[in-house]
N, C-alpha and C positions, 0 to 999 in steps of 0.2 A: 504493500499500500504507499509506504514512504517513496518508494522509487517514482511510483505515479504521481504522487503529489508534487514532488521535484521537478518531473518532467513538464507536467502542465503548468507550473508556475514559470518555468524557463521559457515554455513557448509563448506564454502570455507576455512575459517581460521582453522578450525578443521581438514580438510582433509589435508591441507599444513602441520600443526604441526605434524600430526599423521604420514605423510610420511616422514619427517624428522627423526622422532622416529624410524619408520621402517628401515630406511637407516642404522641408526647406529646399530640397531639390526642385520641387515643382515651382515653387514661388521664385527661385533663382533662374530656371529655364523657362519660366511663362508657361508653364504647362497648366493652364486655367481653364476651367469650365465656364464659359460666360454665358449668361442666360440668354435665350431666345424664344420666339413665340412657341416652341414646343418643350420648353423646360418647366419643370415643377420648382425651380429654386429661383430666387431673385438677387442673390448676391454673387459676384465672382468667386469661385471657389477653387482651389487646387485640386487636381484629381490624379489618380494612379496609385493611391495608397493601398490597394488592395495587392500589391507586390508584396507587402510585408506579410500577408497572410500566406501567400504563396512559399516565400523563403522560410518562414518559421515551420509551416506544415511539412514541406519537402525535407527539411533538416530532421525533423521528427520522424519522417517515414524512413531516411535513411538508418537512423538510429534503430528504429523497429527491425528493419531488414537485419542489420547487424548483429542483434540479438536474438533474432528468431522469433520475434513478436508478431510477425505477420507472413504468410506463405509467401515464398519468392514469386509465384506467378501474379498474385495480387499486388504485391509490392512493385514489381516491374510495371504492371498495367497502370496503377496509380501514378508513378514516377513520370512514366513516358507520357501518357495522356495528359496529365496535369501540366508539366512543364510545357509540352507542346501547345496547349491551348492559352496557357499564360502567356507564352512568348509571343503567340499571334495576337492576343489582346493587348499586350505591351507596345507591339509595333503599330496596332490600329489606334491605340491611345496617342501615339506620338505622330500619327500622320493619317493616311487614309488606305485601307485595303478593302478592294472591290468585294461587294457581298458574296460572289461567286466563290472567289478564293477563300474567304472566310468559312464559307459553308463547305468548300472540300477539306480544309483543315479540320472542321469539327467532325465530318465523317470518318476522317482518317484516325482521329483521336479514339472514336467510337470502335472502329473495327480493331486498333490496337488493344483496347480493353477486352472485347469478346476474344480476341486470338488468344490471350494470355490467360483467359480465365475460364473458356470452355464454352462460352455463348450463354444461352439462356437456359435455366434449369427446368424441371417440371413445376407446375404451379398448382396450388391448392384451390379448387373450385366447389363449393358447397359440400365440403367434405371428402372430395374425391381428388386424387393426384393426377393431373393431366399433363402428358408428355406432348408439346407442340412442334417437337422437330425443327425443321428449317423456317416454318413460320415465326417460331418463337424467337429465332435467331434475328430475323428481319425486324420483327416488332421490337425486340432489345435494341437494334441498332437505330431505329427511329425514336425510340424513348430516350436513348442516351443524347442523342443530338437535340431533341426537342427540350430535354431538361436543362441541357447547357444554354440553348437560346433563351428560353422562358426566364432563366435566372438573371440573364442580360437584361430582358424586357422589364423585370420586375425591379430592377435596383434603379428606381427613378425618385426616391425621397429619402431623407436623412435616416440612416440606421435601418431601414427596413429589411434589406438583404442580410445585413449581419444579424439581426434578431431572429430572422427565419433561420438561418444557418445554425446558430447557437440552440434555438428551440428543436430543431429537427434532430441535430446530432446528440443533444443532451436526452432528449427523448428516446431516439434510437439507443443510447448506451443504457439507459434505464430498462428498455424492453430487453435488452441482452442479458443483463443482471437478473431479471425476473425469471427469465426462462431457462436459465442454465447455461447461457453462452458468454458468460463475463469475459471469456478471452478474447471476444470480438469487440469489447467496449473501448478498447484503447485507442484506436484509430479515430472514431468519431469524437471521442473526448478531446484528443490532442487537436482536431480540427476547431472543435468548438472553443477551445482556449486560445488558438492561433487567432480566430475571428474576435474574440473578446478584447485582445490587445488592441487591434484597430478600432473596434467599437467606441472605445474611450474617446477616440479623436473623431469617430463619425456619427455619434449620438446627437441628436437635434439640440441644438443648430450645428450642423456638421462644420468642422474644420478643414476637412479633406473628403473628397469622394473616393470610391472604391476603384472606378475605372473598369474597362472591359476586361483587363487582366485578372482582376479579382472576381468579378462576378461570373464570367465564363469558367475560371478555374473552379470555384464553388459549384457550379451547375454539373460540371462533368464529374468531380469527385463525389458529391452528393449521390449523384445518379448511380455512379459505380458502387457505391457503399450499399444502396438499395438492391443491387444485384448480388452482393456479396451475401447479404441477408437472405435472399432467395436460396441462395445454394446452401445456407445453413438450416433453414426450414422453411418450407413453402408459404407458411402463414406470415412470416417474418417480412416478407416483401411486400404484403399487403399493409403491414403496420407501417413501414416507411412511406408508402404512398399515401396513407391517412395522415402522417404528420406533415407531408407536403402539401396538404390540401389546400392551403390559402394560395400558395404561388400557382399550383397546378391549376386550379379553378378560375381565378382571375385572368392568368395569362391565356387560358385555351379559350374560355368564354369570349374574351376580347378579340382574339384571333379569328374565331368563328364569324363574329358580327362583322369584322372588317373584311374578311374573305366575302362574305356575302354582299358587301358593297362594292366589290371589286377593286379595294384599295390595294397599293403596293404594301404589304405587309412588312416588308424589311426596313422601310421607312421610319423615322422617329415619330412619335406622335405622344399625345396626352390624354388618351381615351381608356386606359385602365381604371379599373374600380377604385383601386388605392389612389390614383391621381385624382379622380372626381372627388373622392372624400377629403383629400388634403385641402383641396380648394374650398370644399363646403366649410370646414373647420377653420380654415385661414392659418393652419400650421401642419407640420409634419408629425409633431410629438404625438397627439392623440391617435393617429393612424398607426404609427409604429407600435405605440403602447397597445393598441388595438389587436393588431397581429400577435403580439406576445400573448395577451389574454386568451385569444382563441386557440392559439397552440397549447397553451397549458392548461386550460380549464375544459376545452371540448376535444381537441383532437388527441391529445396525449392519454386520456382515459379510455378513447375507443381504440387507439393502437394497442394499448395494453391488453383490453378485452379481446381483440383479435389474437394477439400474441399468444395469449393464455389458452386460446380455444374456446372462449366463452361465447363466441359468434363467429360465423364465417367470414372471410376475408372481403368477398363481394357485398355481403350485406353490410359490413362495417363501413365500407367504402360509401355505400348508398346513403347511410345514416350520416356519416360524417360530410358529404358532399352536397346534399340536398340544401342545408341551411346556407352554405357558402354560396351556391348558385343564387339563392334568394337574395342573398346580400350583393351579388354581382348585379342583379336586376335593380335593387333599390339604389345602388350607386351609379347606374346607368353604365356599366362597364361595356365598352365597345361602341357607344353611341358618339355621334359626331359633336363635339363640344360647340355650344352656341358662342357668337363673338361678343 
């Protein structure tokens, strides 16, 4: 226990100091996010602080690999995909990479993960284990790419992406502990503490933004951790999807609405439910704290119930997501903002 306490404090401290250094670098190099018509912030703010999360977690991951704390295949998968996506995002933060090349990089990272981890395992559906075969691998590929991109889409107000990552990873670690898979809890815990060091600077009102390097990295790593959960127990995958409910529902609902209008979905916009909510309340803080409350008080108990076998995964998803869909409707996710 002591070694894990020290490890978590080390990654938190490293991430905090690295974010401070990155903020100074961003100010000196004028890497500033200037508000425009599609922004949810009003003050010019340094960006790129998510690199601190990347460096802290990848260093912790190397330590885990060296001590046998994670299987080699999963370690290589997370290292390669995470570093590649973060580098792509870093380059995009400092210039511009065409959407098609970013998407190619995202699919390459997803293929890398599936290659090293064996693809998509059998899933539990209403008490039955179902082997999806090649269809499962294709669905896993699309899932990884979508999770990577939706995390980028949802990183639009102060602290929301950080709070989501901490809530999901902390909840995932608790689920592992309760179900006898404590050996898997280390990686999500280290990721949560890596994010916590950055959140100190990113909590509303943010002094630095995460940037594409950090949001894309979190998306692909968290998506991969959910697949790792699936390999450990079919019901655990559903638990992770439940924990991710706020981001999955808002991003997917918004995407469907925008596709229905024929919009270019890769272009920046302000039509997510959380963005409408932040404008309604005039601040980012109530929305970010609202996400924290939903994750802790609603989604986490359902994720635990599914993991412990008290309800089926699909039924748990249904119960978890229906109220979130209603919230998306209430906050007009995916609608055209009135001038």
